[in-house]
Each structure stands twice: as C-alpha cells, then as structure tokens.
C-alpha positions in Angstrom: 23.6 39.1 -37.8 24.4 40.0 -34.2 22.8 36.8 -33.0 25.1 34.8 -35.2 28.2 36.4 -33.8 27.0 36.6 -30.1 29.0 33.5 -29.0 32.1 35.0 -30.6 31.6 38.2 -28.5 31.7 36.1 -25.3 34.9 34.4 -26.5 36.5 37.8 -27.4 35.5 39.0 -23.9 37.3 36.1 -22.3 40.5 36.5 -24.4 40.6 40.3 -23.8 40.2 39.8 -20.0 43.0 37.3 -19.9 45.4 39.6 -21.9 45.2 41.8 -18.7 47.9 39.4 -17.3 50.5 40.7 -19.8 50.1 44.2 -18.2 48.9 43.7 -14.6 51.7 41.2 -13.7 54.6 43.5 -14.6 52.9 46.7 -13.4 52.3 45.4 -9.9 56.0 44.7 -9.7 56.7 48.4 -10.0 53.6 50.2 -8.7 51.7 49.7 -5.4 48.4 47.9 -5.9 46.3 50.7 -4.4 47.9 53.3 -6.8 47.2 51.1 -9.8 43.5 50.6 -9.0 43.2 54.3 -8.3 44.3 55.1 -11.8 42.1 52.4 -13.3 39.0 53.8 -11.5 39.8 57.3 -12.6 40.3 56.3 -16.2 37.0 54.4 -16.2 35.3 57.3 -14.5 36.4 59.6 -17.4 34.9 57.0 -19.8 31.5 56.9 -18.0 31.3 60.6 -17.1 28.9 61.4 -20.0 26.5 58.7 -18.7 26.5 60.3 -15.2 25.9 63.8 -16.7 23.1 62.5 -18.9 21.4 60.7 -16.1 22.1 63.3 -13.4 18.4 63.6 -12.5 18.4 60.1 -11.1 20.4 61.4 -8.2 17.3 63.2 -7.0 15.8 59.8 -6.4 18.5 58.9 -3.9 17.5 57.6 -0.5 19.9 57.0 2.4 19.6 53.3 1.7 20.6 53.8 -1.9 23.6 55.9 -0.9 24.9 53.1 1.2 24.3 50.5 -1.5 26.3 52.6 -3.9 29.1 52.7 -1.4 28.9 48.9 -1.0 29.0 48.4 -4.8 31.7 51.1 -5.5 34.0 50.6 -2.5 33.4 46.9 -2.0 32.5 45.2 -5.3 34.6 47.5 -7.5 37.6 48.9 -5.5 38.2 46.2 -2.9 37.4 43.4 -5.4 40.1 44.5 -7.9 42.4 45.4 -5.0 42.3 41.9 -3.5 42.5 40.3 -7.0 45.6 42.3 -7.9 47.1 41.8 -4.4 46.8 38.0 -5.0 49.3 38.4 -7.9 52.0 39.2 -5.5 51.7 35.8 -3.7 50.5 33.2 -6.3 50.5 32.4 -9.9 47.9 34.9 -11.4 46.3 32.0 -13.3 45.3 30.6 -9.9 43.7 33.9 -8.9 41.7 33.7 -12.1 40.6 30.1 -11.5 39.5 30.9 -8.0 37.2 33.6 -9.4 34.9 30.7 -10.5 33.7 30.7 -6.9 32.0 34.1 -7.4 28.6 32.7 -8.3 28.8 30.6 -5.1 29.3 33.8 -3.1 26.4 35.4 -4.9 24.0 32.6 -4.3 24.8 32.3 -0.6 24.4 36.1 -0.2 21.2 36.0 -2.2 19.8 33.4 0.2 20.6 35.4 3.3 19.9 38.9 2.1 17.2 38.5 -0.6 15.7 35.3 0.9 16.1 33.5 -2.4 15.5 29.7 -2.5 18.4 27.3 -2.7 18.0 23.7 -3.8 19.4 20.9 -1.6 21.6 19.7 -4.4 23.3 23.1 -4.4 25.0 22.3 -1.1 26.6 19.1 -2.5 28.0 20.9 -5.5 29.1 23.9 -3.3 31.0 21.5 -1.1 32.7 20.0 -4.1 33.6 23.4 -5.4 35.1 24.4 -2.1 37.2 21.3 -1.9 38.3 21.7 -5.5 39.3 25.3 -4.9 41.6 24.0 -2.1 43.4 21.7 -4.5 43.5 24.5 -7.2 45.4 26.6 -4.7 47.7 24.1 -3.1 47.7 21.0 -5.3 49.0 18.1 -3.3 51.5 20.1 -1.2 51.3 20.9 2.5 49.6 24.4 2.7 51.1 25.2 6.1 54.8 24.9 5.4 57.4 26.9 3.6 56.4 28.6 0.3 52.8 27.4 0.7 52.1 29.8 3.5 52.5 32.5 0.8 50.1 30.6 -1.5 47.6 30.5 1.3 47.7 34.3 1.6 47.4 34.7 -2.1 44.5 32.3 -2.3 42.8 34.2 0.5 43.0 37.4 -1.4 41.6 35.8 -4.5 38.7 34.3 -2.6 38.0 37.7 -1.0 37.9 39.2 -4.5 35.3 36.6 -5.5 33.3 37.5 -2.4 33.4 41.3 -3.1 32.5 40.8 -6.7 29.8 38.3 -5.8 28.3 40.8 -3.3 28.2 43.4 -6.1 25.6 41.3 -7.9 23.4 41.4 -4.8 23.7 45.2 -4.3 23.3 45.8 -8.0 20.2 43.7 -8.1 18.6 45.8 -5.4 19.7 49.1 -7.0 18.4 48.1 -10.5 14.9 48.1 -9.0 15.1 51.9 -8.9 17.9 53.0 -11.3 19.0 52.2 -14.8 21.8 49.7 -15.5 24.1 52.3 -17.0 23.6 54.6 -14.1 24.4 51.8 -11.6 27.5 50.8 -13.5 28.8 54.4 -13.8 28.3 55.1 -10.1 30.2 51.9 -9.4 33.3 53.6 -10.9 32.4 57.0 -9.3 32.2 55.7 -5.8 35.1 53.4 -6.4 37.3 56.3 -7.7 36.5 58.4 -4.6 37.3 55.5 -2.2 40.6 54.6 -3.9 41.6 58.2 -4.0 41.1 58.5 -0.3 42.9 55.2 0.5 45.8 55.9 -1.8 46.5 59.3 -0.2 46.0 58.1 3.4 47.8 54.8 3.3 49.8 54.9 0.0 52.0 57.4 -1.9 49.3 59.1 -3.8 49.2 59.1 -7.6 53.0 58.5 -8.1 52.7 60.3 -11.4 56.5 60.4 -11.8 56.4 56.5 -12.0 53.2 56.2 -14.1 54.5 58.8 -16.6 58.2 57.9 -16.3 60.1 58.7 -19.6 62.2 55.6 -19.2 59.4 53.1 -18.6 55.9 54.7 -18.7 53.1 52.6 -17.2 50.2 54.8 -18.2 49.7 52.9 -21.5 49.5 49.6 -19.7 47.0 51.0 -17.1 44.8 52.5 -19.9 44.8 49.1 -21.6 43.7 47.3 -18.4 41.1 49.9 -17.5 39.5 50.2 -21.0 40.3 47.3 -23.2 40.4 44.3 -20.8 38.0 46.0 -18.4 35.4 48.3 -19.9 35.2 47.0 -23.5 35.6 43.3 -22.5 32.6 43.6 -20.1 30.6 45.4 -22.7 31.2 42.6 -25.2 30.1 40.1 -22.6 26.8 41.8 -21.9 26.0 42.4 -25.6 26.7 38.8 -26.4 24.9 37.5 -23.3 21.7 39.0 -24.6 21.6 36.6 -27.5 23.3 33.5 -26.1 21.6 30.8 -23.9 22.7 30.8 -20.3 23.9 27.2 -20.7 26.2 28.1 -23.6 27.3 31.3 -21.9 28.5 29.4 -18.8 30.7 27.2 -21.1 32.0 30.1 -23.1 33.0 31.9 -19.9 35.6 29.2 -19.4 37.6 30.9 -22.2 38.8 33.5 -19.6 40.4 31.1 -17.0 41.7 28.6 -19.7 43.3 31.4 -21.7 44.8 32.9 -18.5 46.4 29.6 -17.6 47.9 29.2 -21.1 49.2 32.8 -21.0 50.9 32.3 -17.6 52.3 29.0 -18.9 53.6 30.0 -22.3 54.5 33.7 -21.7 55.6 33.7 -18.1 56.7 30.1 -17.6 54.4 29.6 -14.7 52.5 26.4 -15.3 50.0 24.7 -13.0 50.6 21.2 -11.7 48.6 18.3 -12.9 46.7 18.1 -9.6 45.8 21.8 -10.0 44.5 21.4 -13.5 42.4 18.4 -12.5 41.0 20.4 -9.6 40.3 23.3 -11.9 38.2 21.0 -14.2 36.3 19.7 -11.1 35.7 23.3 -10.0 34.4 24.2 -13.5 32.0 21.3 -13.4 30.7 22.1 -9.9 30.1 25.7 -10.8 28.4 24.7 -14.0 26.0 22.5 -12.0 25.4 25.3 -9.5 24.6 27.7 -12.3 22.3 25.2 -13.8 20.4 24.7 -10.5 20.2 28.5 -10.1 18.8 28.9 -13.6 16.2 26.3 -13.0 15.1 28.1 -9.8 14.8 31.4 -11.8 12.6 29.6 -14.4 10.3 28.2 -11.7 10.0 31.6 -10.1 9.0 33.3 -13.4 6.4 30.7 -14.5 2.8 31.9 -14.2 0.7 30.5 -11.4 -1.7 28.1 -13.1 -4.4 28.8 -10.5 -4.2 32.5 -10.9 -3.2 32.9 -14.5 -4.4 30.2 -16.9 -2.2 29.4 -19.9 -3.3 30.7 -23.3 -3.8 28.2 -26.1 
C-alpha cells in the first residue's frame, strides 16, 4: 500500500515546502532573519530531543574529526544554509530563491569530486555550464544586472546560491558521518549544533530571542514559526525520505519539481510577484540541465556498485 502512495508523498512534500512562503515572507518583514532561524532550530531541537537521548551512547564514539564534521553540518548546512536562503527573500522574489536551489546537486557533485575523490563524467561539465548560464537568466532575465534595482537582485541571488552551497556541502559531511553514526543521530545533531550556533550568533550580533515580538498579543509570530519549523520543515522532509525509499530516482527527480513550480505559482497568485517569460524559460532549462546531471550521477553510482566480473562471477 505504501509503495502505491509513495509518489504522492513526494508531491505532498513539495507542496508543504512551498507553503513555507505564506509564512516566511511576512515574518522576515517583522523579525530579523537570525532571530527567526534561531527559533526554528530550537523548535526542531525539541522535536528531535528524544532521538538524541535514546542514542546518547553514540556520543562516546566521537572523534575530533567527527566533532568538526558535526559543526560543519550544523552551523553550515543547517544554520547558514537557511540563513542565506531566508536573507535572499529580502532582496529577490522568493520564487527565484527556490528556483536557484536546483543548483544544490551541482555543488554536491563538485565537492564530492574534490573531497571524496568521486568520479565525474565529462558530459557533466557541459550540463553544469548550461545550468550555471540558466541560473544567471533565472536571476536577471534579460535585464542589466549591474544597474539600478538589479544590483539588489544580484545580492539576493548571491545569498540563494550560497544557501545551495551550504546545503550541498551538508550532503558531503553527512555522507562521511553516516559511515560511523545512524541517520537519525546525524539529522538530530544537525539541529543541535545549528541551535547552539544560531543562539550564539543571535545574541552576539542580533537582538536575542525578541520574545516580545514573537509572542506579541497583537500579531504573534510563534504560530507561523512553528509551522515553518515542523510542517514545511520536519514533516515535509520526513515525507520525502519515506517516499524516496519506494520511488525510482528518475521519477523522484521529476516529482521534486513540484516544490519550485508550486513556489512560483504561490508567489504569482498570492503575492502578485510573477516571473518574466525569460526567467520561466531559463528555469525550464535549469530543470533540464539538473535532471541530466542527476542522471549522470546515478549512472556513476550504478557502475560503482556493480560487482567486478573478474573477482565476483555473476550467479545464474
């Protein structure tokens, strides 16, 4: 039964993630970004705290290298990733920030090649170049990026690409950590280290919790923050991984398009912030390029996992 509804779970994930825009867009107009992501990490930390307690013994396996990797994944992939992504909302149409997240696999593959020494097909570089060029037109359309309002767009696009980099790097750090720790333990510590980092940053460079704003009787923000942290964050991701277990990678990469497409439609219909024709065409080219890159990466994985015919003969 679960196999039958697995594709639907991926679709639900994309829709839930895109509904984040209804809450994040107005909240960042009232609350500093660093304060918002601090609250998000603290809420998620409360949700995963039973996992941390249950798996407490895994901390005894920690090495110095593991400690730094958890810092990278918590502070970088979690905290700085969502910080840059949210910061981009202040400069560009949030739908553009979502579209530029399609570059995340590109970042992961590049880092995998340099850090994990993973192989890259030559065709990858062609599609990577196409994806980079398409991301430029997704950001700027046909306008001059160095004049007037488009300087602001350049800053926002830069934040969005940085978010893709931080989230892509999290895949690499997580892959290394999963060789020694369970998936739930790694995910939970992502929120733990991220919460510690955002708490420090928000108190050193921000205005702390700003509880009087978050719990304001006139216009409380805590409900919106809880929704972003748990519904469009934790539960949406959980749906994705449950569905991914039963869906072919080729179909999953297509179903993942629900998130950016739904985000574009939400910003268009609900916030009257449509994309230009050039940006929509560039987005389609970007989707195509990243689909091809994902396909090449899957083929490499299949080759790596095939038995060596000289060492392990196939069974009849």
